[in-house]
PASEBA-1860 file (N, C-alpha, C; in nm, 3 decimals):
! residues 292
1> MKLGVVGS> 0.071/-0.106/0.022/-0.035/-0.003/-0.009/0.080/0.124/0.011 ~ 0.078/0.212/-0.119/0.162/0.323/-0.126/0.068/0.438/-0.108 ~ 0.127/0.537/0.007/0.045/0.666/0.019/0.133/0.770/-0.021 ~ 0.065/0.884/-0.100/0.130/0.987/-0.132/0.070/1.118/-0.080 ~ 0.192/1.186/-0.017/0.112/1.320/0.027/0.172/1.445/-0.048 ~ 0.084/1.518/-0.078/0.111/1.632/-0.154/0.083/1.739/-0.069 ~ 0.169/1.824/-0.019/0.168/1.960/0.050/0.295/2.032/0.095 ~ 0.284/2.099/0.200/0.382/2.188/0.240/0.490/2.121/0.313
9> INMDMIVT> 0.588/2.192/0.269/0.733/2.144/0.367/0.786/2.261/0.401 ~ 0.791/2.275/0.568/0.832/2.412/0.610/0.929/2.374/0.719 ~ 1.021/2.462/0.761/1.104/2.487/0.896/1.007/2.560/0.991 ~ 1.001/2.479/1.119/0.908/2.555/1.223/1.016/2.619/1.297 ~ 0.993/2.752/1.325/1.063/2.818/1.433/0.987/2.823/1.572 ~ 1.046/2.762/1.641/0.914/2.742/1.768/0.977/2.817/1.884 ~ 0.901/2.922/1.961/0.949/2.980/2.082/0.859/2.967/2.182 ~ 0.910/2.928/2.274/0.833/2.893/2.395/0.811/2.998/2.488
17> ADKIPLKG> 0.738/3.011/2.565/0.675/3.147/2.646/0.585/3.074/2.760 ~ 0.572/3.169/2.844/0.466/3.130/2.973/0.341/3.163/2.924 ~ 0.319/3.229/2.845/0.177/3.265/2.790/0.198/3.313/2.621 ~ 0.082/3.314/2.559/0.088/3.361/2.437/0.028/3.484/2.434 ~ 0.087/3.576/2.375/0.097/3.712/2.365/-0.055/3.767/2.339 ~ -0.093/3.871/2.407/-0.228/3.927/2.331/-0.188/4.045/2.236 ~ -0.271/4.111/2.155/-0.268/4.175/2.056/-0.188/4.319/2.089 ~ -0.083/4.349/2.055/0.024/4.475/2.071/0.111/4.446/2.219
25> ETIKGNEI> 0.086/4.307/2.264/0.159/4.293/2.389/0.318/4.228/2.338 ~ 0.407/4.273/2.448/0.562/4.224/2.412/0.561/4.141/2.553 ~ 0.660/4.014/2.527/0.660/3.933/2.638/0.779/3.870/2.620 ~ 0.845/3.822/2.717/0.951/3.758/2.725/0.947/3.587/2.681 ~ 1.016/3.563/2.563/1.025/3.395/2.541/1.139/3.339/2.630 ~ 1.110/3.195/2.624/1.191/3.118/2.695/1.321/3.048/2.607 ~ 1.288/2.998/2.514/1.378/2.921/2.428/1.326/2.923/2.273 ~ 1.405/2.913/2.181/1.385/2.904/2.033/1.431/2.771/1.971
33> SYIPGGKG> 1.370/2.677/1.899/1.417/2.571/1.837/1.366/2.564/1.684 ~ 1.443/2.535/1.589/1.434/2.488/1.435/1.402/2.350/1.433 ~ 1.288/2.323/1.381/1.218/2.191/1.376/1.164/2.155/1.265 ~ 1.181/2.047/1.195/1.119/2.012/1.042/0.962/2.015/1.072 ~ 0.890/2.091/0.969/0.745/2.088/0.989/0.682/2.103/0.845 ~ 0.575/2.190/0.867/0.473/2.165/0.731/0.376/2.066/0.757 ~ 0.247/2.096/0.724/0.148/1.989/0.742/0.162/1.891/0.656 ~ 0.221/1.914/0.503/0.235/1.792/0.437/0.331/1.701/0.498
41> ANQAVAAS> 0.464/1.772/0.515/0.548/1.694/0.561/0.511/1.627/0.705 ~ 0.491/1.689/0.782/0.441/1.631/0.925/0.336/1.513/0.899 ~ 0.254/1.534/0.826/0.165/1.384/0.795/0.234/1.283/0.721 ~ 0.321/1.319/0.616/0.416/1.222/0.576/0.502/1.127/0.676 ~ 0.553/1.228/0.776/0.615/1.133/0.865/0.558/1.045/0.957 ~ 0.431/1.122/1.000/0.361/1.053/1.090/0.313/0.896/1.024 ~ 0.261/0.911/0.884/0.230/0.789/0.818/0.340/0.681/0.792 ~ 0.463/0.756/0.779/0.597/0.657/0.753/0.631/0.602/0.901
49> RLGADVEM> 0.623/0.674/1.008/0.652/0.628/1.145/0.554/0.498/1.192 ~ 0.440/0.517/1.119/0.341/0.389/1.156/0.332/0.298/1.056 ~ 0.472/0.289/0.946/0.485/0.169/0.896/0.448/0.170/0.745 ~ 0.404/0.309/0.702/0.347/0.296/0.572/0.455/0.341/0.479 ~ 0.431/0.283/0.330/0.502/0.347/0.232/0.491/0.477/0.143 ~ 0.574/0.558/0.205/0.511/0.704/0.177/0.583/0.776/0.069 ~ 0.536/0.852/-0.025/0.612/0.942/-0.091/0.551/1.061/-0.085 ~ 0.674/1.193/-0.057/0.624/1.335/-0.060/0.653/1.414/-0.153
57> FGCVGNDE> 0.532/1.463/-0.205/0.524/1.588/-0.332/0.519/1.713/-0.277 ~ 0.624/1.795/-0.315/0.606/1.952/-0.248/0.746/1.992/-0.318 ~ 0.784/2.112/-0.292/0.879/2.219/-0.329/0.930/2.280/-0.218 ~ 1.071/2.286/-0.211/1.171/2.370/-0.105/1.236/2.461/-0.166 ~ 1.295/2.560/-0.114/1.399/2.668/-0.180/1.526/2.608/-0.186 ~ 1.608/2.676/-0.253/1.754/2.636/-0.269/1.835/2.704/-0.149 ~ 1.805/2.641/-0.037/1.848/2.694/0.083/1.889/2.618/0.169 ~ 1.953/2.656/0.311/1.991/2.557/0.375/1.867/2.477/0.472
65> HGKILKDN> 1.781/2.549/0.483/1.656/2.482/0.536/1.592/2.378/0.438 ~ 1.607/2.413/0.323/1.554/2.286/0.211/1.624/2.205/0.210 ~ 1.751/2.210/0.211/1.859/2.088/0.239/1.823/2.012/0.371 ~ 1.800/2.060/0.484/1.776/2.015/0.605/1.676/1.948/0.606 ~ 1.555/1.981/0.521/1.427/1.928/0.552/1.398/1.801/0.440 ~ 1.494/1.802/0.341/1.485/1.681/0.259/1.567/1.588/0.312 ~ 1.662/1.615/0.378/1.742/1.492/0.454/1.669/1.452/0.555 ~ 1.579/1.517/0.628/1.507/1.479/0.745/1.403/1.399/0.695
73> LRKENINI> 1.354/1.406/0.583/1.218/1.322/0.531/1.297/1.187/0.471 ~ 1.411/1.201/0.412/1.502/1.080/0.364/1.523/0.992/0.505 ~ 1.568/1.055/0.627/1.595/0.984/0.740/1.477/0.902/0.778 ~ 1.354/0.998/0.762/1.199/0.909/0.816/1.170/0.804/0.692 ~ 1.251/0.764/0.610/1.221/0.681/0.496/1.104/0.699/0.425 ~ 1.128/0.827/0.376/1.011/0.887/0.297/1.092/0.918/0.146 ~ 1.002/0.869/0.057/1.075/0.903/-0.080/1.030/1.033/-0.115 ~ 1.185/1.110/-0.144/1.151/1.259/-0.187/1.209/1.264/-0.335
81> DHIQTVEN> 1.215/1.165/-0.395/1.251/1.173/-0.533/1.186/1.288/-0.634 ~ 1.069/1.323/-0.587/0.993/1.398/-0.670/0.966/1.546/-0.601 ~ 1.034/1.581/-0.487/1.059/1.714/-0.429/1.123/1.824/-0.493 ~ 1.073/1.930/-0.547/1.136/2.002/-0.633/1.219/2.131/-0.553 ~ 1.315/2.130/-0.585/1.392/2.275/-0.528/1.380/2.373/-0.620 ~ 1.327/2.513/-0.571/1.290/2.611/-0.615/1.396/2.732/-0.613 ~ 1.463/2.791/-0.749/1.557/2.871/-0.712/1.488/2.999/-0.685 ~ 1.578/3.086/-0.591/1.565/3.235/-0.564/1.408/3.252/-0.483
89> VPTGLAII> 1.384/3.143/-0.419/1.263/3.130/-0.359/1.285/3.072/-0.193 ~ 1.278/3.125/-0.091/1.309/3.060/0.042/1.201/2.944/0.075 ~ 1.259/2.850/0.138/1.173/2.748/0.190/1.069/2.813/0.290 ~ 0.936/2.747/0.296/0.848/2.779/0.371/0.883/2.778/0.515 ~ 0.808/2.857/0.609/0.858/2.898/0.744/0.736/2.908/0.827 ~ 0.741/2.828/0.913/0.640/2.876/1.039/0.667/2.930/1.163 ~ 0.631/3.020/1.186/0.658/3.074/1.345/0.560/3.051/1.427 ~ 0.608/2.966/1.537/0.513/2.893/1.638/0.541/2.959/1.769
97> TVAEQDNC> 0.448/2.991/1.868/0.479/3.014/1.984/0.392/2.951/2.068 ~ 0.462/2.849/2.142/0.396/2.759/2.243/0.405/2.778/2.390 ~ 0.265/2.794/2.442/0.252/2.837/2.568/0.124/2.787/2.632 ~ 0.104/2.778/2.733/-0.027/2.739/2.813/-0.100/2.596/2.763 ~ -0.011/2.512/2.735/-0.065/2.381/2.673/-0.133/2.423/2.549 ~ -0.082/2.531/2.471/-0.141/2.547/2.343/-0.042/2.621/2.233 ~ -0.085/2.675/2.121/0.033/2.722/2.034/-0.023/2.814/1.951 ~ -0.003/2.898/1.875/-0.035/3.004/1.792/0.082/2.993/1.662
105> IIVIAGAN> 0.031/3.011/1.526/0.120/2.993/1.433/0.083/3.070/1.330 ~ 0.197/3.149/1.267/0.204/3.220/1.145/0.306/3.130/1.032 ~ 0.235/3.119/0.930/0.285/3.041/0.817/0.328/3.151/0.710 ~ 0.470/3.135/0.671/0.512/3.209/0.545/0.524/3.100/0.424 ~ 0.466/3.099/0.315/0.460/2.992/0.229/0.582/2.964/0.169 ~ 0.632/3.071/0.096/0.754/3.039/0.026/0.767/2.968/-0.076 ~ 0.831/2.853/-0.095/0.848/2.753/-0.218/0.704/2.671/-0.220 ~ 0.636/2.662/-0.104/0.495/2.600/-0.123/0.413/2.655/-0.195
113> DYVDIPYV> 0.422/2.770/-0.223/0.313/2.844/-0.362/0.377/2.800/-0.486 ~ 0.487/2.727/-0.487/0.529/2.670/-0.636/0.488/2.544/-0.620 ~ 0.394/2.476/-0.528/0.336/2.342/-0.579/0.222/2.372/-0.664 ~ 0.226/2.386/-0.785/0.122/2.461/-0.871/0.083/2.341/-0.957 ~ 0.010/2.353/-1.074/-0.045/2.272/-1.159/0.059/2.202/-1.246 ~ 0.159/2.294/-1.329/0.279/2.249/-1.389/0.363/2.167/-1.299 ~ 0.363/2.190/-1.164/0.425/2.078/-1.089/0.364/1.952/-1.090 ~ 0.246/1.939/-1.051/0.174/1.813/-1.055/0.161/1.749/-1.195
121> ESIKESLL> 0.168/1.828/-1.279/0.161/1.774/-1.433/0.315/1.671/-1.446 ~ 0.408/1.755/-1.375/0.531/1.692/-1.388/0.576/1.561/-1.293 ~ 0.486/1.539/-1.192/0.482/1.421/-1.117/0.357/1.337/-1.113 ~ 0.278/1.362/-1.207/0.157/1.262/-1.228/0.159/1.130/-1.223 ~ 0.275/1.079/-1.293/0.285/0.944/-1.335/0.312/0.880/-1.214 ~ 0.401/0.955/-1.091/0.425/0.887/-0.978/0.322/0.902/-0.880 ~ 0.233/0.996/-0.884/0.136/1.029/-0.819/0.017/0.929/-0.827 ~ -0.013/0.913/-0.927/-0.111/0.801/-0.961/-0.100/0.673/-0.951
129> QCDMVLLQ> 0.039/0.635/-0.914/0.088/0.489/-0.848/0.041/0.505/-0.731 ~ -0.011/0.581/-0.660/-0.029/0.588/-0.524/-0.187/0.511/-0.490 ~ -0.199/0.463/-0.389/-0.324/0.387/-0.350/-0.421/0.505/-0.304 ~ -0.331/0.596/-0.228/-0.420/0.676/-0.147/-0.351/0.835/-0.137 ~ -0.395/0.923/-0.165/-0.333/1.041/-0.158/-0.399/1.127/-0.059 ~ -0.313/1.218/0.020/-0.335/1.303/0.128/-0.291/1.441/0.103 ~ -0.391/1.534/0.132/-0.381/1.685/0.086/-0.412/1.787/0.217 ~ -0.365/1.901/0.217/-0.388/2.006/0.301/-0.422/2.133/0.243
137> HEIPQATV> -0.416/2.227/0.297/-0.433/2.360/0.251/-0.315/2.459/0.259 ~ -0.191/2.400/0.290/-0.079/2.492/0.292/-0.028/2.493/0.150 ~ -0.097/2.481/0.035/-0.067/2.481/-0.102/-0.163/2.542/-0.169 ~ -0.148/2.601/-0.287/-0.233/2.669/-0.361/-0.374/2.586/-0.376 ~ -0.473/2.653/-0.370/-0.625/2.627/-0.400/-0.624/2.527/-0.513 ~ -0.609/2.592/-0.623/-0.598/2.556/-0.761/-0.526/2.419/-0.752 ~ -0.427/2.397/-0.716/-0.340/2.270/-0.718/-0.415/2.156/-0.636 ~ -0.480/2.209/-0.525/-0.562/2.084/-0.446/-0.650/2.051/-0.533
145> EYVIDLCH> -0.748/2.151/-0.581/-0.857/2.078/-0.678/-0.809/2.014/-0.794 ~ -0.691/2.037/-0.853/-0.649/1.965/-0.957/-0.614/1.829/-0.945 ~ -0.541/1.817/-0.821/-0.522/1.705/-0.750/-0.646/1.598/-0.734 ~ -0.714/1.671/-0.661/-0.871/1.590/-0.627/-0.895/1.522/-0.785 ~ -0.910/1.632/-0.851/-1.009/1.607/-1.011/-0.913/1.497/-1.057 ~ -0.768/1.488/-1.076/-0.700/1.402/-1.120/-0.701/1.257/-1.070 ~ -0.704/1.265/-0.918/-0.717/1.135/-0.868/-0.857/1.058/-0.862 ~ -0.964/1.160/-0.874/-1.085/1.082/-0.894/-1.136/1.029/-1.025
153> KHNVKVIL> -1.053/1.090/-1.105/-1.053/1.043/-1.262/-0.986/0.919/-1.275 ~ -0.897/0.877/-1.193/-0.813/0.750/-1.185/-0.870/0.668/-1.084 ~ -0.949/0.676/-1.028/-0.965/0.603/-0.918/-0.877/0.584/-0.767 ~ -0.831/0.710/-0.777/-0.705/0.710/-0.665/-0.795/0.769/-0.538 ~ -0.784/0.707/-0.410/-0.858/0.763/-0.291/-0.777/0.881/-0.254 ~ -0.869/0.994/-0.202/-0.824/1.117/-0.129/-0.880/1.151/0.016 ~ -0.770/1.187/0.070/-0.836/1.248/0.204/-0.772/1.389/0.194 ~ -0.885/1.487/0.223/-0.839/1.624/0.253/-0.848/1.677/0.375
161> NPAPAREI> -0.744/1.707/0.410/-0.758/1.779/0.550/-0.758/1.929/0.525 ~ -0.863/2.005/0.552/-0.890/2.120/0.492/-0.806/2.240/0.623 ~ -0.695/2.235/0.626/-0.641/2.345/0.721/-0.519/2.403/0.652 ~ -0.509/2.533/0.660/-0.575/2.634/0.740/-0.708/2.646/0.667 ~ -0.820/2.690/0.761/-0.950/2.696/0.679/-0.982/2.781/0.587 ~ -1.032/2.749/0.462/-1.080/2.808/0.341/-1.202/2.751/0.298 ~ -1.277/2.825/0.214/-1.407/2.763/0.155/-1.384/2.647/0.019 ~ -1.445/2.557/0.047/-1.426/2.454/-0.078/-1.543/2.424/-0.154
169> RKEIIEKV> -1.547/2.412/-0.299/-1.686/2.408/-0.368/-1.739/2.261/-0.337 ~ -1.854/2.258/-0.327/-1.929/2.153/-0.306/-1.893/2.042/-0.408 ~ -1.886/2.045/-0.547/-1.818/1.962/-0.608/-1.700/1.887/-0.573 ~ -1.605/1.977/-0.536/-1.485/1.927/-0.486/-1.483/1.804/-0.379 ~ -1.575/1.879/-0.267/-1.629/1.810/-0.151/-1.658/1.640/-0.190 ~ -1.761/1.651/-0.306/-1.839/1.538/-0.339/-1.706/1.436/-0.381 ~ -1.597/1.485/-0.460/-1.484/1.390/-0.508/-1.390/1.341/-0.403 ~ -1.394/1.401/-0.302/-1.288/1.345/-0.198/-1.359/1.236/-0.121
177> DFLTPNEH> -1.271/1.142/-0.078/-1.322/1.015/0.012/-1.343/1.041/0.164 ~ -1.254/1.120/0.219/-1.279/1.173/0.326/-1.223/1.308/0.347 ~ -1.294/1.379/0.435/-1.269/1.520/0.449/-1.254/1.551/0.605 ~ -1.168/1.599/0.675/-1.100/1.597/0.823/-1.090/1.739/0.856 ~ -1.199/1.822/0.884/-1.183/1.952/0.925/-1.195/1.960/1.085 ~ -1.141/2.038/1.136/-1.163/2.080/1.291/-1.305/2.144/1.297 ~ -1.328/2.184/1.410/-1.468/2.250/1.425/-1.482/2.398/1.360 ~ -1.371/2.452/1.383/-1.368/2.593/1.317/-1.362/2.590/1.165
185> EAKVIFGD> -1.280/2.490/1.115/-1.256/2.451/0.965/-1.421/2.418/0.907 ~ -1.487/2.331/0.986/-1.609/2.287/0.918/-1.732/2.414/0.917 ~ -1.676/2.504/0.996/-1.781/2.635/1.002/-1.753/2.691/0.882 ~ -1.619/2.709/0.842/-1.591/2.786/0.737/-1.610/2.744/0.610 ~ -1.623/2.614/0.607/-1.662/2.530/0.472/-1.786/2.529/0.478 ~ -1.883/2.483/0.569/-2.037/2.478/0.575/-2.108/2.559/0.610 ~ -2.066/2.661/0.724/-2.161/2.749/0.758/-2.195/2.701/0.902 ~ -2.256/2.794/0.976/-2.294/2.755/1.100/-2.421/2.664/1.119
193> IETNELLK> -2.407/2.534/1.082/-2.472/2.391/1.095/-2.448/2.326/1.207 ~ -2.537/2.281/1.285/-2.523/2.213/1.387/-2.437/2.058/1.369 ~ -2.354/2.018/1.440/-2.245/1.966/1.410/-2.311/1.796/1.344 ~ -2.391/1.749/1.436/-2.463/1.601/1.416/-2.524/1.617/1.300 ~ -2.597/1.722/1.263/-2.672/1.732/1.131/-2.576/1.748/1.023 ~ -2.471/1.821/1.037/-2.364/1.820/0.909/-2.302/1.694/0.895 ~ -2.280/1.600/0.985/-2.210/1.482/0.983/-2.300/1.374/0.913 ~ -2.434/1.377/0.936/-2.520/1.318/0.877/-2.538/1.340/0.732
201> KYPEKLII> -2.507/1.458/0.696/-2.513/1.485/0.524/-2.414/1.421/0.463 ~ -2.280/1.369/0.539/-2.182/1.335/0.478/-2.144/1.207/0.555 ~ -2.209/1.082/0.559/-2.192/0.990/0.640/-2.050/0.908/0.584 ~ -1.978/0.897/0.696/-1.836/0.831/0.665/-1.758/0.858/0.584 ~ -1.776/1.019/0.568/-1.681/1.079/0.461/-1.644/1.208/0.539 ~ -1.735/1.284/0.600/-1.723/1.404/0.723/-1.622/1.352/0.815 ~ -1.548/1.392/0.885/-1.482/1.342/1.014/-1.458/1.499/1.093 ~ -1.504/1.536/1.173/-1.479/1.645/1.241/-1.402/1.611/1.388
209> TQGSRGVS> -1.273/1.693/1.393/-1.191/1.657/1.480/-1.211/1.778/1.612 ~ -1.222/1.737/1.736/-1.287/1.823/1.837/-1.184/1.843/1.965 ~ -1.056/1.814/1.938/-0.953/1.836/2.030/-0.976/1.754/2.153 ~ -0.986/1.785/2.273/-0.969/1.706/2.381/-1.116/1.626/2.406 ~ -1.206/1.670/2.315/-1.334/1.588/2.340/-1.325/1.498/2.201 ~ -1.216/1.464/2.150/-1.220/1.369/2.038/-1.218/1.370/1.899 ~ -1.318/1.290/1.845/-1.347/1.317/1.695/-1.480/1.229/1.672 ~ -1.559/1.302/1.568/-1.697/1.243/1.549/-1.729/1.226/1.415
217> VALKNGEI> -1.786/1.111/1.374/-1.810/1.097/1.241/-1.983/1.019/1.229 ~ -2.054/1.028/1.125/-2.160/0.963/1.119/-2.141/0.845/1.030 ~ -2.178/0.718/1.086/-2.226/0.606/1.011/-2.312/0.605/0.886 ~ -2.318/0.504/0.799/-2.411/0.512/0.702/-2.558/0.488/0.754 ~ -2.575/0.412/0.875/-2.711/0.404/0.925/-2.759/0.528/0.979 ~ -2.688/0.656/0.983/-2.710/0.773/1.063/-2.677/0.768/1.199 ~ -2.614/0.682/1.259/-2.574/0.702/1.377/-2.438/0.765/1.411 ~ -2.438/0.867/1.481/-2.310/0.961/1.514/-2.216/0.880/1.640
225> VNVPARKA> -2.107/0.874/1.581/-2.025/0.810/1.698/-1.901/0.899/1.719 ~ -1.874/0.924/1.842/-1.779/1.009/1.905/-1.663/0.905/1.954 ~ -1.548/0.926/1.889/-1.411/0.840/1.956/-1.357/0.955/2.055 ~ -1.374/0.915/2.160/-1.309/1.012/2.280/-1.146/0.999/2.263 ~ -1.092/1.120/2.328/-0.950/1.149/2.318/-0.895/1.091/2.432 ~ -0.761/1.027/2.433/-0.710/0.956/2.524/-0.620/1.076/2.612 ~ -0.651/1.061/2.738/-0.582/1.141/2.810/-0.433/1.132/2.834 ~ -0.385/1.260/2.774/-0.244/1.288/2.770/-0.183/1.368/2.878
233> KVVDTTGA> -0.048/1.376/2.912/0.027/1.456/2.962/0.095/1.553/2.889 ~ 0.018/1.668/2.835/0.059/1.748/2.716/0.192/1.806/2.754 ~ 0.290/1.803/2.669/0.398/1.893/2.661/0.362/1.998/2.540 ~ 0.316/1.960/2.396/0.341/2.029/2.301/0.223/1.987/2.212 ~ 0.114/2.060/2.162/0.022/2.015/2.093/0.049/2.070/1.948 ~ 0.158/2.099/1.907/0.194/2.130/1.763/0.221/2.007/1.678 ~ 0.132/1.999/1.593/0.136/1.851/1.515/0.057/1.721/1.537 ~ -0.040/1.779/1.637/-0.138/1.669/1.691/-0.243/1.641/1.585
241> GDTLNGAF> -0.294/1.757/1.508/-0.401/1.713/1.412/-0.327/1.677/1.286 ~ -0.215/1.667/1.256/-0.110/1.622/1.145/-0.108/1.484/1.167 ~ -0.078/1.437/1.310/-0.057/1.304/1.327/-0.182/1.217/1.322 ~ -0.307/1.309/1.345/-0.428/1.231/1.332/-0.462/1.180/1.181 ~ -0.423/1.295/1.128/-0.467/1.257/0.972/-0.384/1.179/0.905 ~ -0.235/1.166/0.960/-0.121/1.061/0.883/-0.176/0.937/0.922 ~ -0.210/0.916/1.077/-0.238/0.799/1.124/-0.363/0.725/1.066 ~ -0.479/0.819/1.053/-0.610/0.795/0.983/-0.601/0.736/0.851
249> TVAIAEEN> -0.483/0.797/0.789/-0.461/0.771/0.634/-0.420/0.602/0.638 ~ -0.321/0.582/0.719/-0.266/0.465/0.734/-0.380/0.354/0.758 ~ -0.430/0.381/0.877/-0.538/0.272/0.925/-0.662/0.255/0.802 ~ -0.698/0.360/0.755/-0.822/0.319/0.656/-0.759/0.272/0.532 ~ -0.622/0.301/0.481/-0.580/0.248/0.375/-0.565/0.101/0.396 ~ -0.537/0.029/0.530/-0.533/-0.098/0.560/-0.668/-0.165/0.569 ~ -0.774/-0.090/0.536/-0.909/-0.142/0.518/-0.973/-0.177/0.650 ~ -0.924/-0.089/0.751/-0.992/-0.093/0.893/-1.125/-0.028/0.854
257> NIVSALRY> -1.238/-0.067/0.962/-1.352/0.037/0.936/-1.307/0.156/1.002 ~ -1.409/0.269/0.986/-1.385/0.384/0.986/-1.376/0.409/1.154 ~ -1.427/0.354/1.233/-1.430/0.376/1.368/-1.307/0.337/1.439 ~ -1.259/0.228/1.379/-1.114/0.132/1.443/-1.024/0.238/1.390 ~ -1.027/0.278/1.269/-0.923/0.378/1.210/-0.927/0.512/1.290 ~ -1.035/0.563/1.330/-1.046/0.683/1.417/-1.000/0.664/1.562 ~ -0.996/0.551/1.601/-0.981/0.524/1.750/-0.804/0.494/1.726 ~ -0.753/0.434/1.626/-0.609/0.452/1.626/-0.542/0.583/1.586
265> ANIAASLS> -0.608/0.653/1.527/-0.556/0.798/1.485/-0.564/0.881/1.621 ~ -0.681/0.865/1.671/-0.688/0.936/1.784/-0.578/0.921/1.924 ~ -0.525/0.793/1.915/-0.414/0.763/2.011/-0.303/0.791/1.967 ~ -0.273/0.811/1.833/-0.142/0.839/1.791/-0.139/0.991/1.820 ~ -0.240/1.059/1.809/-0.237/1.203/1.810/-0.214/1.267/1.949 ~ -0.295/1.168/2.034/-0.272/1.188/2.178/-0.116/1.184/2.234 ~ -0.083/1.043/2.190/0.037/1.060/2.203/0.168/1.132/2.154 ~ 0.139/1.205/2.039/0.220/1.316/1.971/0.252/1.421/2.092
273> TEKFGAQS> 0.130/1.444/2.155/0.123/1.582/2.222/0.211/1.568/2.354 ~ 0.291/1.463/2.392/0.369/1.409/2.520/0.517/1.452/2.498 ~ 0.540/1.490/2.360/0.675/1.522/2.348/0.670/1.647/2.283 ~ 0.794/1.710/2.278/0.798/1.851/2.204/0.827/1.858/2.060 ~ 0.790/1.933/1.990/0.784/1.959/1.834/0.693/1.864/1.769 ~ 0.648/1.900/1.649/0.535/1.847/1.573/0.582/1.695/1.545 ~ 0.705/1.666/1.442/0.759/1.555/1.412/0.811/1.437/1.522 ~ 0.899/1.530/1.590/0.983/1.457/1.693/0.880/1.394/1.808
281> GMPTNEEV> 0.756/1.421/1.805/0.680/1.357/1.928/0.562/1.256/1.856 ~ 0.589/1.223/1.724/0.484/1.125/1.640/0.528/0.994/1.659 ~ 0.450/0.901/1.732/0.474/0.778/1.765/0.483/0.675/1.650 ~ 0.530/0.564/1.686/0.555/0.443/1.596/0.430/0.355/1.611 ~ 0.410/0.255/1.508/0.303/0.177/1.524/0.291/0.078/1.660 ~ 0.401/0.042/1.727/0.407/-0.050/1.830/0.366/0.059/1.954 ~ 0.401/0.158/1.933/0.353/0.249/2.058/0.201/0.292/2.068 ~ 0.141/0.283/1.951/0.015/0.316/1.927/-0.048/0.179/1.965
289> MKEL> -0.012/0.044/1.918/-0.082/-0.053/1.938/-0.079/-0.062/2.108 ~ 0.053/-0.074/2.152/0.046/-0.079/2.312/-0.040/-0.022/2.389 ~ -0.071/0.117/2.350/-0.215/0.205/2.440/-0.327/0.156/2.390 ~ -0.361/0.114/2.256/-0.493/0.026/2.225/-0.504/-0.092/2.284
END
């Protein structure tokens, strides 16, 4: 089973502090770290750590960050043959403040904006060899829609994690196999519709994550299932959602039923919060199975 991830590759600049600053406020930080990140790369690492055969598709700049990020993906046993290096453009950067068992993030796209339709055309043959493709919203919307159309035409299953939040056309939603927003992202996409009512409109397709309250899905018989979150000793929540998406992709690709896949993914996400950094905290399959 081969999984393809089309998405962002960033360097995360993480600042720890005692609190997240308010608008206009200056506070003292504690430590600064540079750690590989980007939603696409994070989800690829999560899936690879859990034993999947993963190929990453995306772009980096011709700079030191780009070299470090490619080396890191290679060390995580991810195929990087089709990652493109873009001249005179910086590698994507995420500036993350971690405090109060939470975080806030500013993302500078850089080379991620060059994950465009011509790029997808150049890697199309390898992309369509994947059994399932995972996408996010840190690359151009036109590219996301183009990949979904392409995979739909060739019967390649698609999971879309619509983060950061932005509107999605209804016909695109119809073409994806799974859509995994959090509560805020669901409101941006669908408007102010009650959660259970919304889930019932897209049974076993729409999966809404709810942080410490777990994750919810509607079954095809109309039953709403909430998979509760595992209690964790939280150190850093950065990358928890990416871990959940990578883990869910692995579990559902192995033909687990959707509830079992979400239970597996929820535990993986919870374990990831108990260590510092997005990728460094991601668990192995053995660690998840031990908790199960």
